[in-house]
DRENFIVEX-925922 format. One line per 3 residues: number of its first residue (from 0); their letters; for each residue x, y, z of N, C-alpha, C. Coordinates in Angstrom, 2 decimals. Example, Ala and Ser with C-alpha at 12.3 -4.5 7.8 and 13.67 -1.06 7.14 Angstrom:
BEGIN
0 = AS = 13.19:-5.69:7.80:12.30:-4.50:7.80:13.20:-3.30:7.80  12.85:-2.25:7.08:13.67:-1.06:7.14:12.90:0.03:7.87
END
This chain:
BEGIN
0 = MVS = 89.77:60.99:183.35:89.42:62.32:182.28:90.58:63.15:182.19  90.75:63.64:181.01:91.92:64.42:180.67:91.70:65.88:181.07  92.47:66.48:181.72:92.19:67.76:182.16:92.48:68.83:181.20
3 = GKT = 91.81:70.03:181.21:91.92:71.13:180.46:93.44:71.41:180.16  94.40:71.46:181.28:95.61:71.70:181.10:96.40:70.79:180.35  96.01:69.39:180.37:96.73:68.35:179.70:96.47:68.69:178.34
6 = SKT = 95.33:68.97:177.70:94.90:68.86:176.50:95.35:70.16:175.79  95.64:71.04:176.62:96.45:72.40:176.02:97.99:71.83:175.77  98.42:71.32:176.67:99.91:70.78:176.37:99.90:69.71:175.36
9 = VRK = 98.99:69.02:174.98:99.09:68.06:174.03:99.17:69.10:172.53  98.16:70.04:172.60:97.95:70.88:171.32:99.10:71.61:170.93  99.97:72.02:172.14:101.25:72.79:171.94:102.11:71.81:171.35
12 = SRP = 102.16:70.46:171.86:103.44:69.69:171.48:103.28:69.21:169.92  102.21:69.41:169.36:101.92:69.10:167.79:102.87:69.71:166.97  103.48:69.13:166.07:104.37:69.57:165.27:103.46:70.53:164.17
15 = KVV = 104.03:71.85:163.79:103.30:72.78:162.83:103.82:72.26:161.48  102.58:72.32:160.78:102.93:71.81:159.23:103.12:73.01:158.23  104.21:73.22:157.97:104.51:74.07:156.95:104.26:73.88:155.44
18 = VQR = 103.33:74.75:154.74:103.08:74.50:153.44:104.01:75.28:152.52  104.86:74.62:151.59:105.76:75.32:150.88:105.32:75.39:149.50  105.11:76.74:149.10:104.85:77.05:147.66:105.90:76.70:146.71
21 = STP = 105.68:76.20:145.46:106.33:75.91:144.58:106.84:77.10:143.53  107.96:77.02:143.12:108.35:78.34:142.21:107.73:78.25:141.17  106.83:79.61:140.68:106.06:79.46:139.38:107.04:79.61:138.09
24 = WGL = 107.80:78.35:137.72:108.77:78.85:136.70:107.87:78.97:135.28  106.86:78.50:135.08:106.19:78.74:134.02:105.99:80.12:133.72  105.56:80.73:134.71:104.95:82.19:134.66:106.37:83.04:134.66
27 = IAA = 107.51:82.80:135.15:108.67:83.33:135.39:109.26:83.42:133.59  109.15:82.08:133.09:109.59:81.89:131.73:108.75:82.61:130.72  107.54:82.85:130.97:106.58:83.75:130.05:107.04:84.96:130.15
30 = IVV = 107.44:85.60:131.37:107.57:86.98:131.42:108.72:87.31:130.80  109.90:86.51:130.97:111.18:86.45:130.21:110.91:86.45:128.86  110.20:85.55:128.40:110.08:85.52:126.74:109.54:86.97:126.41
33 = VTL = 108.37:87.33:127.17:107.76:88.45:126.60:108.53:89.59:126.53  109.05:89.65:127.73:110.28:90.84:127.82:111.29:91.00:126.75  111.93:89.82:126.41:112.88:89.59:125.42:112.35:89.91:124.11
36 = FAG = 110.91:89.28:123.78:110.35:89.69:122.44:110.06:91.29:122.39  109.47:92.05:123.55:109.35:93.20:123.37:110.61:94.11:123.20  111.79:93.76:123.77:113.12:94.23:123.32:113.70:94.11:122.26
39 = IVF = 113.34:93.10:121.60:113.65:92.70:119.94:112.98:93.68:119.12  111.68:93.66:119.47:110.70:94.68:118.69:111.31:95.82:118.95  111.46:96.73:120.00:111.78:97.96:120.26:113.11:98.10:119.39
42 = GYA = 113.86:97.11:119.73:115.17:97.45:119.23:115.32:97.48:117.79  114.30:96.57:116.92:114.42:96.83:115.74:113.71:97.94:115.10  112.51:98.42:115.97:111.97:99.85:115.49:113.02:100.81:115.47
45 = FMR = 113.87:100.81:116.59:114.82:101.98:116.86:115.71:102.19:115.97  116.42:100.74:115.29:117.34:100.34:114.32:116.67:101.13:113.29  115.72:100.77:112.68:114.84:101.18:111.36:114.71:102.58:111.50
48 = NEE = 114.56:103.13:112.67:114.12:104.67:112.69:115.52:105.55:112.59  116.72:104.75:113.15:117.78:105.46:112.73:118.24:105.13:111.29  117.83:104.16:110.71:118.34:103.97:109.34:117.65:105.05:108.49
51 = NKA = 116.12:104.99:108.81:115.56:106.08:108.00:115.85:107.20:108.19  116.31:107.91:109.49:116.80:109.06:109.57:118.16:109.24:109.01  119.03:108.43:108.85:120.33:108.48:108.45:120.10:108.78:106.92
54 = QAD = 119.32:107.80:106.45:118.96:107.99:104.92:118.43:109.14:104.42  117.50:109.77:105.40:116.94:111.03:105.13:117.93:112.33:105.08  118.66:112.03:106.03:119.93:113.00:106.22:120.78:112.99:104.94
57 = AMA = 121.10:111.90:104.37:121.82:111.52:103.40:121.55:112.08:102.22  119.90:111.98:101.97:119.46:112.34:100.80:118.89:114.07:100.73  119.17:114.80:102.13:118.76:116.07:102.24:119.53:117.15:101.36
60 = PFT = 120.67:116.76:100.94:121.07:117.59:100.12:120.72:117.68:98.57  120.20:116.38:98.35:119.40:116.16:96.80:117.96:116.34:96.93  117.43:117.34:97.83:116.12:117.34:98.06:115.79:118.68:97.29
63 = PTA = 115.09:119.01:96.07:114.79:120.14:95.55:113.96:121.05:96.49  114.74:122.48:96.42:113.99:123.45:97.23:114.00:124.64:96.20  113.33:125.82:96.70:113.25:127.01:96.26:114.96:127.44:95.76
66 = ENQ = 115.58:127.34:97.21:116.92:127.80:96.99:118.02:126.64:96.21  117.48:125.40:96.07:118.21:124.56:95.56:117.46:123.68:94.43  117.26:124.65:93.50:116.30:123.93:92.35:116.96:122.97:91.40
69 = DPS = 118.07:122.50:91.41:119.02:121.46:90.68:119.76:120.90:91.59  119.43:120.06:92.53:120.42:119.23:93.24:121.41:118.35:92.59  120.80:117.91:91.38:121.97:117.14:90.61:123.11:117.65:90.15
72 = TKI = 123.26:119.08:90.36:124.68:119.58:90.09:125.88:119.21:90.97  125.39:118.66:92.12:126.09:117.69:93.54:126.62:116.76:93.05  125.99:115.83:92.19:126.16:114.48:91.61:127.45:114.39:90.50
75 = AGV = 128.29:113.81:90.87:129.34:113.68:89.80:129.22:113.03:88.56  129.31:113.34:87.71:128.87:112.48:86.45:127.67:112.99:85.74  126.89:113.75:86.24:125.57:114.14:85.60:125.65:115.31:84.31
78 = QVQ = 125.09:114.78:83.19:125.27:115.68:81.96:123.94:116.50:82.07  123.99:117.94:81.81:123.09:118.48:81.97:122.82:119.31:80.45  121.40:119.13:79.79:121.20:119.82:78.51:120.04:120.55:78.67
81 = PYE = 119.75:121.75:78.44:118.32:122.24:78.45:117.58:122.04:77.39  116.23:121.67:77.46:115.41:121.40:76.33:114.03:122.19:76.32  113.49:122.84:75.29:112.14:123.22:74.91:111.30:121.79:75.14
84 = GGL = 109.89:122.03:75.84:109.13:121.10:75.71:108.13:121.22:74.82  107.26:120.19:74.55:106.23:120.57:73.62:106.17:120.34:72.31  107.26:119.78:71.90:107.54:119.28:70.43:107.27:118.07:70.09
87 = HVD = 106.16:117.70:69.49:105.81:116.22:69.19:105.90:115.86:68.10  106.16:114.58:67.81:106.13:113.75:66.31:105.25:112.82:66.37  104.76:112.42:65.18:103.60:111.22:65.00:104.39:110.08:65.28
90 = RAT = 103.66:108.95:65.39:104.16:107.81:65.64:105.29:107.03:64.39  104.99:107.55:63.39:105.88:107.05:62.01:107.18:107.87:62.00  107.29:109.00:62.79:108.58:109.81:62.70:109.62:109.54:63.73
93 = RVA = 110.87:109.45:63.29:111.85:109.00:64.10:112.51:110.28:64.49  113.07:110.47:65.59:113.99:111.71:66.04:115.23:111.33:66.17  116.03:112.21:65.50:117.61:112.01:65.44:118.20:112.39:66.71
96 = YTH = 118.16:111.82:67.86:118.83:112.01:69.14:120.21:112.66:69.14  120.64:113.22:69.95:122.05:113.46:70.08:122.57:112.54:71.33  121.82:112.36:72.33:122.39:111.51:73.62:121.61:110.08:73.33
99 = NPP = 122.40:109.28:73.77:122.09:107.72:73.61:122.26:107.22:75.03  121.05:106.87:75.66:119.58:107.21:75.37:119.48:108.60:75.52  118.24:108.86:74.82:118.07:110.53:74.92:117.45:111.13:76.13
102 = MGG = 117.58:112.29:76.39:117.32:112.97:77.81:116.30:114.09:77.52  115.72:114.37:76.49:114.87:115.34:75.93:114.92:115.72:74.49  114.04:116.71:74.28:113.95:117.12:72.97:112.65:116.50:72.18
105 = AHD = 112.47:116.52:71.12:111.29:116.12:70.51:110.84:114.71:70.84  109.59:114.35:70.72:109.12:112.99:71.24:107.82:112.75:70.71  107.35:111.57:70.78:106.17:110.94:70.39:104.72:111.67:71.18
108 = YSW = 103.79:112.00:70.64:102.72:112.48:71.39:102.29:111.72:72.48  102.37:110.46:72.60:102.16:109.53:73.73:103.14:109.10:74.38  102.85:109.19:75.83:103.95:108.92:76.51:103.87:107.61:77.16
111 = ATC = 105.25:107.04:77.27:105.23:105.44:77.90:104.67:105.82:79.46  103.72:104.65:79.59:103.28:104.57:81.02:104.75:104.67:81.89  104.59:105.28:82.78:105.84:105.85:83.91:105.41:105.64:85.27
114 = NGV = 104.27:105.00:85.84:104.05:104.82:87.16:104.31:103.31:87.90  105.85:103.40:87.76:106.55:102.31:88.42:106.30:101.04:87.39  106.52:101.33:86.25:106.77:100.07:85.19:108.31:99.72:84.99
117 = VYP = 108.35:98.47:84.94:109.51:97.58:84.79:109.28:96.96:83.48  109.74:97.70:82.17:109.60:96.86:81.03:110.33:95.56:80.71  109.96:94.46:80.34:110.93:93.46:80.06:111.71:93.50:78.72
120 = SAI = 110.99:94.21:77.82:111.98:94.68:76.45:111.78:96.05:76.22  112.91:96.34:75.36:113.09:97.65:74.96:112.13:98.38:74.49  111.74:99.71:74.59:110.75:100.46:74.32:111.32:101.62:73.27
123 = RSE = 110.16:102.09:72.66:110.60:103.25:71.77:110.95:104.62:72.40  112.13:105.05:72.17:112.76:106.20:72.82:111.84:107.63:72.93  110.92:107.69:71.82:110.28:108.85:71.72:109.07:108.99:72.69
126 = NAV = 108.66:107.72:73.05:107.51:107.68:74.03:108.10:107.86:75.28  109.40:107.06:75.80:110.08:107.32:77.12:110.57:109.05:77.38  110.81:109.78:76.21:111.18:110.98:76.43:109.97:111.68:76.92
129 = HSM = 108.70:111.43:76.25:107.60:112.23:76.60:107.31:111.88:77.90  107.63:110.60:78.84:107.36:110.42:79.98:108.34:111.33:80.88  109.64:111.55:80.52:110.35:112.64:80.98:109.79:113.93:81.32
132 = EHG = 109.22:114.22:80.24:108.68:115.63:80.20:107.71:115.79:81.30  106.88:114.61:81.83:106.05:114.62:82.74:106.80:114.64:84.12  108.05:114.47:84.13:108.59:114.60:85.43:109.30:113.06:85.83
135 = AIW = 109.24:112.27:85.00:109.37:110.93:85.43:111.04:110.43:85.16  111.60:109.66:86.00:112.83:109.04:85.80:112.65:108.00:84.89  113.59:107.75:83.93:113.86:106.48:83.41:115.42:105.91:83.36
138 = IAY = 115.19:104.82:84.01:116.34:104.01:84.17:116.51:102.83:82.81  117.47:103.33:82.23:117.94:102.27:80.89:119.05:101.47:81.51  119.08:100.21:80.88:120.30:99.41:81.14:120.42:98.42:80.04
141 = NPD = 122.09:98.19:79.81:122.47:97.29:78.79:122.00:95.66:79.28  120.93:95.08:78.52:120.63:93.87:78.87:121.99:92.71:78.67  122.92:92.99:77.83:124.26:92.28:77.94:125.21:92.30:79.09
144 = QVT = 124.81:93.38:79.89:125.82:93.73:80.93:125.14:93.60:82.42  123.97:93.92:82.30:122.95:94.10:83.83:122.31:92.73:84.03  122.62:91.96:84.58:121.58:90.74:84.71:121.54:90.35:86.32
147 = GDA = 121.00:89.13:86.75:120.85:88.58:88.15:120.79:89.78:89.11  121.57:89.79:90.25:121.35:90.50:91.43:121.25:91.99:90.90  122.45:92.64:90.05:122.21:94.12:89.68:120.74:94.33:89.03
150 = LET = 120.41:93.53:88.03:119.10:93.80:87.74:117.98:94.08:88.76  118.06:93.15:89.64:117.07:93.01:90.68:117.28:94.39:91.61  118.42:94.56:91.83:118.66:95.98:92.60:118.03:96.96:91.97
153 = LRG = 118.20:97.33:90.33:117.58:98.48:89.79:116.22:98.28:89.62  115.52:97.12:89.62:114.15:96.72:89.80:113.48:97.41:90.80  114.38:97.21:92.06:113.68:97.68:93.33:113.59:98.93:93.39
156 = KVD = 114.36:99.67:92.62:114.24:101.14:92.63:113.10:101.76:91.59  112.36:101.13:91.15:111.69:101.32:90.23:109.94:100.59:90.49  110.21:99.28:90.55:108.66:98.77:90.73:107.88:99.29:91.56
159 = GQP = 106.64:99.71:91.17:105.70:100.47:91.76:106.12:101.55:92.22  107.04:102.23:91.93:107.16:103.70:92.39:106.61:104.69:91.35  105.96:105.76:91.88:105.62:106.84:90.79:106.50:107.28:90.16
162 = YTL = 106.05:107.73:88.84:106.82:108.56:87.69:108.27:108.03:87.95  108.48:106.70:87.69:109.45:106.10:87.29:109.25:104.75:86.12  110.24:104.55:85.20:110.37:103.58:84.40:111.69:102.99:84.16
165 = MSP = 111.58:101.79:83.74:112.74:101.24:83.88:112.63:100.01:82.37  113.74:99.99:81.43:113.65:99.30:80.33:115.06:98.89:79.83  115.44:97.64:79.16:116.68:97.39:78.62:116.81:98.42:77.46
168 = FPG = 117.93:98.66:76.98:118.48:99.47:76.18:119.77:98.92:75.10  119.27:98.02:74.25:120.47:97.48:73.30:121.43:98.24:73.11  122.66:98.03:73.03:124.09:98.89:72.54:124.06:100.04:73.50
171 = LDQ = 123.63:100.09:74.71:124.05:101.05:75.58:125.69:100.98:75.93  126.29:102.30:75.85:127.54:102.18:75.87:128.22:102.18:77.44  127.17:102.12:78.52:127.37:101.79:80.00:126.49:100.99:80.20
174 = PIA = 126.95:100.14:81.16:126.03:99.09:81.98:124.25:99.78:82.11  124.58:101.10:82.65:123.47:101.71:83.25:123.32:103.27:82.89  122.06:103.60:82.44:121.99:105.09:82.48:120.56:105.58:82.76
177 = VQS = 120.72:106.54:83.77:119.47:107.25:84.33:119.30:108.61:83.76  118.08:108.84:83.17:117.64:110.09:82.79:116.44:110.73:83.44  116.29:112.01:83.45:115.42:112.72:83.49:115.34:114.02:82.45
180 = WGH = 114.23:114.76:82.57:114.28:115.67:81.32:115.52:116.54:81.36  116.35:116.55:80.41:117.55:117.42:80.29:118.79:116.83:81.36  118.57:115.62:81.80:119.53:115.29:82.84:119.93:114.00:82.48
183 = QLK = 121.26:113.47:82.48:121.60:111.95:82.18:122.80:111.58:83.31  122.68:110.66:83.61:124.00:109.97:84.67:124.19:108.42:84.12  125.39:108.14:83.59:125.83:106.70:83.16:126.60:106.19:84.14
186 = LSD = 126.57:104.96:84.48:127.30:104.16:85.93:127.56:102.68:85.16  128.11:102.01:85.82:128.67:100.83:85.99:128.12:99.90:87.01  127.65:100.36:88.21:127.26:99.58:89.03:125.91:100.05:89.69
189 = AND = 124.94:98.92:89.60:123.76:99.02:90.27:123.49:99.48:91.65  124.44:99.25:92.52:124.39:99.88:94.00:125.11:101.14:94.00  125.56:101.83:93.03:126.05:103.04:93.11:125.26:104.32:93.68
192 = PRI = 125.69:104.62:94.80:124.54:105.57:95.65:124.13:106.82:94.67  124.78:107.25:93.79:124.39:108.06:92.81:122.96:107.93:92.07  122.72:106.70:92.06:121.29:106.45:91.46:120.13:107.04:92.24
195 = DQF = 120.42:106.24:93.51:119.36:107.27:94.20:119.41:108.63:94.57  120.44:109.42:94.66:120.41:110.82:94.78:120.04:111.37:93.38  120.40:110.75:92.26:119.55:111.31:90.87:118.21:111.33:91.24
198 = IAA = 117.48:110.01:91.56:116.27:109.84:91.47:115.65:111.06:92.48  116.28:111.16:93.57:116.05:112.01:94.74:115.80:113.58:94.33  116.93:113.91:93.66:117.05:115.24:92.96:116.06:115.57:91.76
201 = LRL = 115.90:114.74:91.08:115.04:115.05:89.74:113.75:114.57:89.42  113.03:113.36:90.14:111.94:112.82:89.96:111.24:113.78:90.46  109.92:114.39:89.71:108.77:115.13:89.88:109.50:116.65:90.62
204 = NRY = 110.90:116.91:90.12:111.52:118.17:90.43:110.72:119.08:89.59  109.81:119.96:90.08:109.13:120.79:89.28:109.64:121.98:88.62  111.08:122.23:89.27:111.78:123.31:88.62:112.62:122.60:87.40
207 = QYP = 112.44:121.60:87.14:113.27:121.03:85.79:112.71:120.36:84.66  111.30:119.93:85.00:110.73:119.44:83.58:109.47:120.55:83.18  109.38:120.33:81.93:108.16:121.22:81.28:106.68:121.19:81.83
210 = EPG = 106.34:120.09:82.11:104.88:119.76:82.35:104.42:119.21:83.77  104.56:120.09:84.73:103.90:119.82:85.98:102.78:119.35:86.20  102.27:118.43:87.13:100.85:118.29:86.76:100.37:117.13:85.72
213 = ASC = 101.36:116.78:84.75:101.02:115.66:83.89:100.94:114.26:84.30  100.18:113.37:83.50:99.98:112.11:84.06:101.08:111.09:83.83  101.23:110.12:84.42:102.17:109.16:84.10:101.14:107.58:83.86
216 = NEV = 100.06:107.88:83.94:99.21:106.52:83.79:99.19:106.15:82.33  98.74:104.99:81.97:98.42:104.34:80.66:97.75:105.30:79.98  97.98:105.48:78.67:96.97:106.29:77.80:96.24:105.28:77.18
219 = GPQ = 96.60:104.11:76.82:95.32:103.32:76.42:95.59:102.73:75.11  94.66:101.82:74.64:94.78:101.00:73.50:94.34:101.51:72.24  93.73:102.79:72.52:93.15:103.56:71.18:94.14:103.75:69.98
222 = EGG = 93.95:104.04:69.12:94.77:104.44:67.88:95.77:105.32:68.11  97.10:104.87:68.13:98.15:105.86:68.39:98.59:105.67:69.80  97.70:105.17:70.87:98.16:105.45:72.18:99.20:104.20:72.51
225 = FQQ = 99.77:104.27:73.64:100.72:103.88:74.16:100.21:102.72:75.15  100.60:101.41:74.81:99.93:100.13:75.41:101.05:99.56:76.36  100.97:99.81:77.58:101.93:99.21:78.49:102.45:97.66:78.29
228 = DNP = 101.39:96.89:78.00:101.46:95.45:77.76:102.11:95.23:76.11  102.01:96.18:75.31:102.20:95.87:74.06:102.83:97.21:73.29  104.01:97.64:74.02:104.60:98.89:73.58:105.11:99.08:72.11
231 = PPF = 105.36:100.02:71.49:106.07:100.26:70.03:107.31:99.68:70.51  107.87:98.91:69.32:109.13:98.15:69.62:110.40:99.30:69.38  111.22:99.15:70.04:112.68:99.75:69.93:113.26:99.69:68.82
234 = EPA = 113.81:100.92:68.46:114.45:100.79:67.15:115.67:101.96:67.68  116.87:101.65:67.07:118.15:102.50:67.52:117.80:104.18:66.86  118.12:104.80:67.53:118.05:106.27:66.92:118.36:106.39:65.68
237 = PAP = 118.02:106.97:64.50:118.85:107.66:63.78:119.84:108.92:63.71  120.96:108.64:63.17:122.17:109.73:63.44:121.55:111.05:63.09  121.99:112.29:63.57:121.55:113.45:63.22:122.01:113.76:61.60
240 = GTP = 121.16:114.22:60.96:121.25:114.39:59.58:120.58:113.46:58.62  120.11:112.39:59.47:119.70:111.12:58.59:118.57:111.66:57.85  118.27:111.64:56.48:116.84:111.92:55.80:115.77:111.26:56.31
243 = GAY = 114.73:112.10:56.32:113.53:111.94:57.06:113.41:111.85:58.66  114.50:111.83:59.18:114.58:111.90:60.83:114.42:113.37:61.29  113.63:113.55:62.37:113.39:114.97:62.84:114.57:115.24:63.66
246 = PET = 114.97:116.33:63.92:116.06:117.04:64.80:115.55:116.86:66.15  116.58:116.64:67.01:116.46:116.67:68.41:115.68:117.85:68.79  116.46:118.96:68.27:116.21:120.47:68.93:116.63:120.54:70.21
249 = TAG = 117.06:121.90:70.71:117.44:121.97:72.11:116.85:123.52:72.38  117.40:123.96:73.61:117.06:125.37:74.13:117.08:126.38:73.12  116.08:127.14:73.04:116.19:128.28:72.00:115.44:127.86:70.54
252 = APA = 115.12:126.75:70.32:114.39:126.37:69.45:112.87:126.59:69.76  111.90:127.34:69.18:110.66:127.16:69.42:110.05:125.98:69.40  109.04:125.78:70.50:108.25:124.57:70.60:107.07:124.53:69.49
255 = GVV = 106.94:123.47:69.03:105.77:123.43:68.15:105.36:121.94:67.84  104.98:121.68:66.67:104.51:120.50:66.09:105.02:119.89:64.90  105.46:118.81:64.89:105.57:118.03:63.48:104.34:117.92:62.52
258 = PGA = 104.39:118.40:61.44:103.21:118.26:60.84:102.41:116.73:60.63  101.12:116.80:61.05:100.37:115.59:61.20:100.26:115.11:62.90  100.97:116.10:63.69:100.80:115.36:64.99:100.15:116.33:65.71
261 = PAP = 99.39:115.92:66.98:98.59:116.74:67.63:99.23:118.30:68.00  98.60:119.23:68.34:99.16:120.37:68.76:99.27:120.13:70.19  100.36:120.88:70.82:100.30:120.91:72.06:99.10:121.35:72.94
264 = GAT = 98.59:120.60:73.81:97.44:120.95:74.79:95.86:120.21:74.00  96.40:119.71:72.76:95.18:118.97:72.31:95.09:117.57:72.66  93.96:117.12:72.30:93.29:115.97:73.00:94.40:114.72:72.12
267 = VPG = 95.06:114.18:72.83:95.87:112.75:72.08:95.09:111.68:72.41  95.12:110.75:71.26:94.57:109.60:71.15:94.60:108.56:72.66  93.46:108.28:73.01:93.64:107.39:74.36:93.80:108.47:75.71
270 = GAA = 93.61:109.66:75.37:93.64:110.23:76.66:93.49:111.80:76.38  93.06:112.72:77.46:93.33:114.09:77.37:94.73:114.52:77.90  95.01:115.64:77.08:96.42:116.23:77.35:96.44:117.06:78.65
273 = PAT = 97.46:117.36:79.54:97.26:117.93:80.49:96.40:119.29:80.34  96.04:119.73:81.17:95.11:120.94:81.35:95.96:122.16:80.96  95.55:123.19:80.32:96.50:124.32:80.27:96.67:125.20:81.42
276 = GAP = 95.83:124.78:82.48:95.90:125.46:83.77:96.86:124.66:84.70  97.78:123.86:84.27:98.60:122.98:85.25:99.52:123.90:85.84  99.78:123.42:86.74:100.90:124.30:87.76:102.18:124.70:86.76
279 = APG = 102.84:125.81:86.88:103.97:125.99:86.13:104.98:125.88:87.13  106.32:125.50:86.43:107.32:125.09:87.19:107.42:126.17:88.40  107.71:125.33:89.66:107.72:126.40:90.83:106.50:126.12:91.84
282 = GAA = 105.25:125.39:91.11:104.24:125.15:91.55:104.04:123.93:92.28  103.28:123.46:92.84:102.81:122.39:93.32:103.17:120.94:92.85  103.74:120.00:93.21:103.90:118.96:92.33:102.57:117.73:92.31
285 = PAA = 102.56:117.27:91.36:101.46:116.49:91.15:101.45:115.35:92.22  100.14:115.04:92.63:100.08:113.77:93.50:100.47:112.30:92.91  101.38:111.74:94.02:101.89:110.39:93.13:100.67:109.63:92.57
288 = GS = 101.00:109.16:91.34:100.12:108.17:90.74:99.06:108.83:89.83  99.23:110.27:90.07:98.16:110.98:89.21:98.29:111.01:87.89
END
């Protein structure tokens, strides 16, 4: 019979079994992947934020304020010509504009739809001028000189953007011309930073256009209305003094109406004119897309 002392000795002499745990490489790899992904996302967000801040800082000098009512004066090459607003012509009347493309003056009583529309074909200048009277930016380009990537670059500045429109302009003496009411900038490069500066300075700049609060939406297909998908065709502007053409007129000329056209403030075919109580220059700008 084995004594208790011997049993204890046997138990003590048995080797200890050591359980080794395997390294959780899968978990470690997952943690590394998640950490790297989070770092990439954070880094991307940080870079985008820095880019947006840098862009905002770059555009700050071109943001209209009560103290800086026309920031476009800081942009090299901008032409400025004051015009009276509210002088409408009927759709059969041509205006003898002195600038090509025009940047103000008498215009059709129906505005071209200007809520971020890129027109594939040239449109009637008299309609585009009315859009600028509402605070829109009109980018015109020579279709023989602006194609491919340059055209897509311009499109990206307009497509879907409120109070902007873009169209080809046959015979343009420069590849690109950017217009707002009473302002024009001609350029040769679609990547020229002055285009963005011009847009920032003058789109819906309530100090620089006659009709704050006016719409850029489509007038409609009613008689005389401008149809976005079927706009009036482009025709080169007649030269000043051409018989039957209406003069452009400039600042100092009384605003009025060509015989046969609706009076300012009257209902135009396809939609109501801006209310007479719309904010005057210096008031609140209209909501985008209104």
